[in-house]
C-alpha positions in Angstrom: -21.9 2.5 -5.0 -25.0 3.5 -3.0 -27.4 5.9 -4.5 -27.5 9.2 -2.4 -31.0 10.3 -3.6 -33.5 9.6 -0.8 -30.9 8.4 1.6 -30.3 11.3 4.0 -28.5 9.1 6.5 -25.9 8.2 3.9 -25.4 11.8 2.9 -24.9 12.6 6.6 -22.2 9.8 6.8 -20.5 11.3 3.7 -20.5 14.8 5.3 -19.0 13.4 8.5 -16.2 11.6 6.5 -15.5 14.7 4.5 -15.2 17.0 7.5 -13.2 14.5 9.5 -10.7 14.0 6.6 -10.3 17.8 6.3 -9.7 18.2 10.0 -7.1 15.4 9.8 -5.4 17.1 6.9 -5.7 20.8 7.8 -6.3 20.8 11.6 -6.3 22.8 13.9 -9.3 24.3 11.9 -12.4 26.2 12.9 -16.0 25.6 12.0 -16.2 28.7 9.7 -13.1 27.5 7.8 -14.7 24.0 7.4 -17.9 25.6 6.1 -15.9 27.6 3.5 -13.8 24.7 2.3 -16.8 22.2 2.0 -19.5 24.7 0.9 -21.7 23.2 3.6 -23.8 25.6 5.7 -22.5 26.5 9.1 -25.5 24.8 10.9 -24.6 21.6 9.0 -21.0 21.9 10.0 -22.0 22.5 13.6 -24.0 19.3 13.7 -21.3 17.2 12.1 -18.6 18.6 14.4 -20.8 18.0 17.4 -21.3 14.4 16.2 -17.5 13.9 15.8 -16.9 15.4 19.2 -19.5 13.2 21.0 -18.0 10.1 19.4 -14.4 11.2 20.4 -13.3 11.1 16.8 -12.1 14.7 17.1 -11.2 17.0 20.0 -10.8 20.7 20.7 -7.3 21.9 20.0 -7.2 25.3 21.6 -9.1 28.6 21.9 -7.4 31.4 20.0 -8.3 35.0 19.1 -8.0 38.5 20.4 -10.3 41.2 21.6 -13.5 41.1 23.6 -15.5 39.0 21.1 -16.1 35.3 21.3 -12.9 33.3 20.5 -13.0 30.7 17.8 -12.6 27.0 18.7 -10.2 24.9 16.6 -10.5 21.2 16.1 -8.0 18.3 15.5 -8.5 14.6 15.1 -8.3 12.6 18.3 -5.3 10.4 17.9 -6.8 7.8 20.2 -10.1 7.5 18.4 -9.2 4.3 16.7 -6.2 2.2 15.7 -5.2 0.3 12.6 -3.3 -3.0 12.9 -0.9 -3.3 10.0 0.9 -6.6 9.1 3.3 -6.6 6.2 4.8 -9.9 5.1 8.6 -9.6 4.3 11.4 -12.1 4.4 9.3 -14.8 6.1 8.2 -12.4 8.9 5.4 -9.9 9.6 6.6 -6.4 10.0 3.8 -5.2 12.3 2.7 -1.8 13.5 -0.2 -0.2 15.4 -1.0 3.2 13.8 -3.2 5.8 15.5 -5.9 8.0 13.9 -3.4 10.7 12.9 -1.0 8.3 11.2 1.6 7.9 13.9 3.1 4.4 14.6 2.7 3.9 18.3 4.0 0.3 18.5 5.9 -2.0 16.1 7.3 -5.5 16.2 8.5 -8.3 14.0 6.8 -11.7 14.1 8.3 -14.7 12.3 5.9 -16.6 10.1 6.0 -20.4 9.9 5.1 -21.0 6.3 5.4 -24.8 6.4 1.6 -25.4 6.5 -1.6 -23.4 6.1 -2.4 -23.8 9.8 1.1 -22.8 11.0 1.0 -19.7 8.8 -2.4 -18.8 10.3 -1.2 -19.3 13.8 1.7 -17.0 13.1 -0.8 -14.4 11.8 -3.0 -14.8 15.0 0.1 -14.3 17.2 1.0 -11.1 15.4 -2.6 -9.8 15.6 -2.9 -10.7 19.3 0.3 -8.8 20.1 -0.9 -5.7 18.2 -4.3 -5.8 19.9 -2.7 -5.7 23.3 -1.5 -2.1 22.4 -4.8 -0.7 21.0 -6.6 0.0 24.3 -9.5 -2.2 23.0 -10.1 0.3 20.2 -9.0 -1.4 17.0 -10.7 0.1 14.0 -9.3 -2.2 11.2 -6.8 -4.9 10.4 -4.7 -4.6 7.2 -2.5 -7.4 5.9 0.0 -7.3 3.0 0.6 -10.7 1.5 3.1 -11.9 -1.3 0.3 -13.0 -3.7 -2.5 -11.9 -5.9 -5.7 -10.9 -4.0 -8.8 -11.3 -6.2 -11.9 -9.2 -5.9 -13.5 -12.2 -4.4 -10.9 -12.0 -1.6 -9.3 -15.3 -2.7 -5.5 -15.4 -2.5 -3.7 -16.9 -5.5 -0.2 -17.0 -7.1 1.5 -17.0 -3.6 4.6 -19.2 -4.0 6.1 -17.9 -0.7 3.2 -19.4 1.3 1.9 -22.1 -1.2 -0.5 -23.5 1.5 -2.5 -20.3 1.3 -3.3 -20.8 -2.3 -7.1 -20.4 -2.7 -7.9 -19.3 0.9 -10.0 -16.2 1.9 -7.7 -14.7 4.6 -10.0 -11.7 5.0 -12.9 -13.9 5.9 -10.9 -16.0 8.3 -9.5 -13.1 10.2 -12.9 -11.2 10.4 -14.6 -14.3 11.7 -12.1 -14.8 14.4 -11.6 -11.2 15.6 -14.9 -9.5 14.5 -12.8 -6.5 13.2 -13.0 -5.2 9.6 -10.1 -6.7 7.8 -8.5 -5.9 4.4 -5.9 -7.9 2.5 -3.9 -6.8 -0.5 -0.7 -7.7 -2.4 2.3 -6.5 -0.5 4.0 -4.7 -3.3 0.8 -2.9 -4.4 0.5 -1.7 -0.8 4.1 -0.5 -0.8 3.4 1.3 -4.1 0.5 3.2 -2.5 2.4 4.1 0.6 5.4 5.4 -1.3 3.3 7.3 -3.8 1.3 9.0 -1.0 4.4 9.9 1.0 6.8 10.9 -1.8 5.2 11.5 -5.2 1.4 12.3 -5.1 1.9 16.1 -5.3 4.0 15.9 -8.4 3.1 12.8 -10.4 0.0 10.9 -11.5 1.5 7.8 -13.2 4.2 5.6 -11.7 5.4 2.0 -11.7 6.9 0.5 -8.5 9.1 -2.6 -8.8 10.3 -4.8 -6.0 13.3 -7.2 -6.5 14.2 -9.8 -4.0 13.2 -13.4 -3.2 10.3 -12.7 -5.5 9.5 -10.0 -8.0 6.4 -7.7 -7.8 5.1 -4.4 -9.0 2.4 -1.8 -8.3 1.0 0.5 -10.9 -0.5 4.0 -10.3 -2.5 5.4 -13.2 -4.1 8.8 -13.0 -3.3 8.8 -9.2 -5.1 5.5 -8.5 -3.9 2.0 -8.0 -4.5 0.0 -11.2 -5.2 -3.7 -10.5 -6.8 -4.9 -13.8 -10.0 -6.9 -14.1 -8.7 -9.9 -12.1 -6.2 -8.0 -9.9 -3.3 -9.5 -11.8 -1.9 -6.2 -13.1 1.7 -5.6 -12.0 2.6 -9.3 -11.8 5.8 -8.7 -13.8 7.4 -12.0 -12.8 5.1 -13.7 -15.3 6.2 -11.4 -18.1 8.1 -13.0 -21.0 11.0 -11.0 -22.3 12.6 -13.8 -24.4 11.7 -17.3 -25.7 11.5 -19.7 -22.7 13.7 -22.8 -22.7 12.2 -26.2 -22.0 13.5 -26.1 -18.5 11.8 -22.7 -18.0 8.3 -23.8 -19.0 7.5 -25.2 -15.6 7.6 -21.7 -14.2 5.3 -20.1 -16.7 2.1 -20.4 -14.6 3.4 -21.5 -11.2 5.8 -18.7 -10.4 6.7 -16.8 -13.6 9.8 -17.3 -15.7 11.0 -13.7 -15.2 10.6 -13.9 -11.4 12.5 -17.2 -11.3 15.3 -15.8 -13.4 15.6 -12.5 -11.5 15.5 -14.3 -8.1 18.2 -16.8 -9.2 20.4 -14.0 -10.5 20.1 -12.0 -7.3 21.1 -15.0 -5.3 24.0 -15.8 -7.7 25.2 -12.2 -7.3 25.3 -12.5 -3.6 27.2 -15.8 -3.8 29.7 -14.8 -6.5 33.3 -14.5 -5.3 35.2 -13.8 -8.5 34.9 -10.3 -9.9 34.4 -11.6 -13.5 31.5 -13.8 -12.3 29.9 -10.9 -10.5 30.1 -8.7 -13.6 28.6 -11.4 -15.8 25.6 -12.0 -13.4 25.1 -8.3 -12.9 25.1 -7.6 -16.6 22.5 -10.4 -17.2 20.3 -9.0 -14.4 20.4 -5.5 -15.8 19.6 -6.9 -19.3 16.4 -8.7 -18.2 15.2 -5.8 -16.2 15.9 -3.3 -18.9 13.8 -5.4 -21.4 11.0 -5.5 -18.8 11.1 -1.8 -18.2 11.2 -1.1 -22.0 7.9 -3.0 -22.3 6.4 -1.1 -19.4 7.3 2.2 -20.9 5.9 1.3 -24.2 2.6 0.2 -22.7 2.1 2.6 -19.7 4.6 5.5 -20.4 4.9 6.2 -16.6 6.4 9.4 -15.3 8.4 7.6 -12.6 9.8 4.1 -12.1 10.7 3.3 -8.5 12.8 0.3 -7.5 13.3 -1.3 -4.1 14.9 -4.4 -2.7 18.1 -5.4 -0.9 20.3 -5.1 -4.0 18.8 -1.7 -5.0 20.8 1.4 -4.4 21.6 4.6 -6.3 24.4 2.9 -8.3 22.1 0.0 -9.3 19.4 2.4 -10.4 21.8 4.5 -12.4 23.2 1.4 -14.1 19.7 0.2 -15.0 18.7 3.6 -16.3 21.8 3.5 -18.5 20.7 0.2 -20.0 17.1 1.4 -20.6 18.4 4.6 -22.1 19.8 2.4 -25.0 16.3 1.1 -25.7 14.0 4.2 -25.3 14.1 7.7 -26.7 15.1 10.3 -24.1 11.8 12.2 -24.4 10.0 9.1 -23.3 12.3 8.1 -20.4 10.7 8.1 -17.0 12.5 9.4 -13.9 14.2 6.5 -12.0 14.1 6.4 -8.1 15.0 4.0 -5.4 13.0 3.3 -2.2 14.8 2.1 0.9 12.1 3.3 3.3 10.9 0.4 5.5 7.5 2.0 6.3 6.1 2.4 2.8 4.2 -0.9 3.1 2.8 0.0 6.5 1.4 3.3 5.3 0.0 1.6 2.2 -1.9 -0.7 4.6 -3.2 2.3 6.5 -4.4 3.9 3.3 -6.1 0.7 2.3 -7.9 0.5 5.6 -9.0 4.1 5.6 -10.1 4.1 2.0 -12.3 1.1 2.7 -13.9 2.4 5.9 -14.7 5.9 4.6 -18.1 6.4 2.9 -16.7 9.5 1.3 -13.9 7.6 -0.5 -16.3 4.7 -1.4 -18.6 7.2 -2.9 -16.1 8.5 -5.3 -14.6 5.0 -5.8 -11.2 6.2 -4.5 -10.3 2.8 -3.0 -6.7 1.9 -3.0 -5.1 5.4 -3.3 
């Protein structure tokens, strides 16, 4: 964090970010209203608004008022002031969107990713970015990418079995070098957690756990309204959790993929393939058992208010059945609320939040990165 004392330019940048964010949230809004909300003097607000207008980051909305006196001007964010390119990896493809300055998706597409080699996966990424750039009017503000792996604070990607050739690479550095655009890379499920939390839960809850179940298993954790990543960004990697003694055949997955993730993924695939009702019931019961053990541990350690589940097998019936299993393990007063998320845009808006939080001096100042 930068020191503000003796750095008037940085204070100015913070004031600009604060006022711009308030205009984005509450606009149309007038200068006197901005002054009241921020406790900044009206002359300071005037200068900041003029700066934002001259850079086309905001625009005049309308002139309203009555009587003979001077009518107040109201301001809104200019939706074309900058675009965020969002790439979210899902089912061997990028779900891609161009998002404007007021959070609207103005273009979207799906680009298959060739994960056979490091180079082929990068080429797929370049193809997706090039497509998105063609819809930004040469005004791309940031690139955000959600990947199915752990992203360290050093920007190195690890624990990424879906694209094993990307183990150890710095994707952020590679993309920034090629495109000269600020780029931010984060774990896909953590981004989905942030997006869903902001869109659905932020006004009511401060502590949640988000769990994805599919070809892999991932999780995002919100503690005190902020994304919790742990000291090596490994927090939430539930697939590596041990909920029972591993067999000899399981041990090869302890560090490479995670025993729990391997078992959950196998059970989900078995459930899809099962033809006999008795077989389906047995697989389903085993799946609920492992998940209920995992959630029991999460509740004991984190005591979240809400647990959100997503994935192709997740629906209301599945969530209700899982809650019933967990209810046998935990006292009712300690039980979290269970929800399902079938919204396809949670990951995209998590990426947008990531990009905004890393390009705003206001949010950097208060260390609000992530949520």
